C-alpha positions as CSV (number, residue, x, y, z in Angstrom):
1,M,-2.8,25.4,-15.7
2,S,-0.3,28.2,-15.7
3,S,2.8,28.3,-13.5
4,N,1.2,31.1,-11.5
5,Q,-2.0,29.1,-11.0
6,I,0.1,26.1,-9.9
7,Q,2.1,28.3,-7.5
8,Q,-1.1,29.7,-6.0
9,T,-2.6,26.2,-5.6
10,L,0.6,25.0,-3.9
11,S,0.6,28.1,-1.6
12,N,-3.0,27.4,-0.6
13,I,-2.1,23.8,0.2
14,E,0.9,24.9,2.2
15,S,-1.1,27.4,4.3
16,E,-3.6,24.7,5.2
17,L,-0.9,22.2,5.9
18,R,1.0,24.6,8.1
19,L,-2.1,25.2,10.2
20,K,-2.7,21.5,10.7
21,I,0.9,20.8,11.6
22,G,1.0,23.7,14.0
23,A,-2.0,22.2,15.8
24,L,-0.3,18.9,16.5
25,P,0.6,18.8,20.2
26,E,4.1,17.5,19.5
27,M,4.8,20.5,17.3
28,Q,3.3,23.2,19.4
29,T,6.3,23.4,21.8
30,K,8.8,23.3,18.8
31,L,7.1,25.9,16.7
32,M,6.0,28.2,19.5
33,D,3.3,29.8,17.3
34,Q,5.8,30.5,14.5
35,L,4.9,28.9,11.2
36,N,7.3,30.8,9.1
37,F,9.9,28.0,9.0
38,S,10.9,26.8,5.5
39,L,9.5,23.5,4.3
40,C,12.9,21.9,4.9
41,E,12.9,23.2,8.5
42,L,9.4,21.9,9.1
43,I,10.5,18.5,7.8
44,Q,13.5,18.5,10.1
45,I,11.4,19.5,13.1
46,M,8.8,16.8,12.4
47,T,11.6,14.3,12.1
48,E,13.1,15.4,15.4
49,V,9.8,14.9,17.2
50,H,9.4,11.5,15.6
51,L,6.4,12.3,13.3
52,C,7.9,10.7,10.2
53,E,5.0,8.3,10.0
54,H,2.3,11.0,10.4
55,P,0.0,11.6,7.4
56,L,0.8,15.3,7.6
57,F,4.5,14.5,7.3
58,F,3.9,12.6,4.0
59,E,1.8,15.6,2.7
60,L,4.6,17.9,3.6
61,M,7.1,15.8,1.7
62,R,4.8,15.7,-1.3
63,L,4.4,19.5,-1.2
64,D,8.1,20.0,-1.0
65,A,8.6,17.7,-4.0
66,A,6.0,19.5,-6.0
67,R,7.5,22.9,-5.2
68,C,11.0,21.6,-6.2
69,Q,9.6,20.2,-9.4
70,L,7.9,23.5,-10.2
71,E,11.2,25.4,-9.6
72,I,13.1,23.2,-12.0
73,G,10.4,23.0,-14.6
74,L,9.4,19.4,-14.0
75,Y,6.0,19.9,-12.3
76,G,3.5,17.4,-13.8
77,V,6.2,15.0,-14.9
78,C,6.0,11.4,-13.4
79,S,8.8,10.8,-11.0
80,D,9.1,7.2,-12.2
81,C,8.7,7.1,-16.0
82,E,9.2,10.9,-16.7
83,N,6.0,11.0,-18.9
84,E,3.5,13.7,-18.2
85,I,1.1,13.1,-15.4
86,E,-2.5,13.1,-16.6
87,P,-4.0,16.6,-16.2
88,E,-7.1,15.2,-14.5
89,R,-4.9,13.5,-11.9
90,L,-3.1,16.8,-11.2
91,A,-6.4,18.6,-11.0
92,A,-7.7,16.1,-8.4
93,D,-4.4,16.1,-6.5
94,P,-1.9,18.9,-7.3
95,L,0.8,17.1,-5.3
96,E,0.6,13.9,-7.4
97,Q,4.0,12.6,-8.3
98,R,3.2,9.7,-10.6
99,C,1.1,9.0,-13.7
100,L,-1.7,6.5,-13.4
101,R,0.3,3.6,-14.8
102,C,3.2,4.1,-12.5
103,S,0.9,4.9,-9.5
104,R,-0.8,1.5,-10.0
105,H,2.6,-0.3,-10.3
106,F,3.9,1.5,-7.2
107,S,0.8,0.6,-5.2
108,Q,1.0,-3.0,-6.3
109,Q,4.7,-3.2,-5.4
110,H,4.1,-1.5,-2.0
111,R,1.3,-4.0,-1.1
112,Q,3.6,-6.9,-1.9
113,E,6.3,-5.4,0.3
114,L,3.9,-5.0,3.1
115,R,2.8,-8.7,2.9
116,L,6.4,-9.8,2.8
117,N,7.3,-7.8,5.9
118,H,4.4,-9.1,8.0
């Protein structure tokens, strides 16, 4: 996929995400029908209204990471091992941050941490 195609895909994801975030009751008073805030500003606002655990917050963070990676030429590179993320993984989820091997390792580690914390 070309850089322009990736940029367009991320822009589409961002548009959908902004609409969903704007529809959250906690965000409506903060945004006042303005969705032209930067991604960093949206992250800050969601943090201020205590939405850090909301699934849309996680998607926003993933989108921000993917945009940053694209800007510095590291889009499609695993955030853990720095190998290329499998193209089929990126096709299925353009916001993917890990290759299959690292994703499995991360999930296994996360499940163990959850068990230890409960």
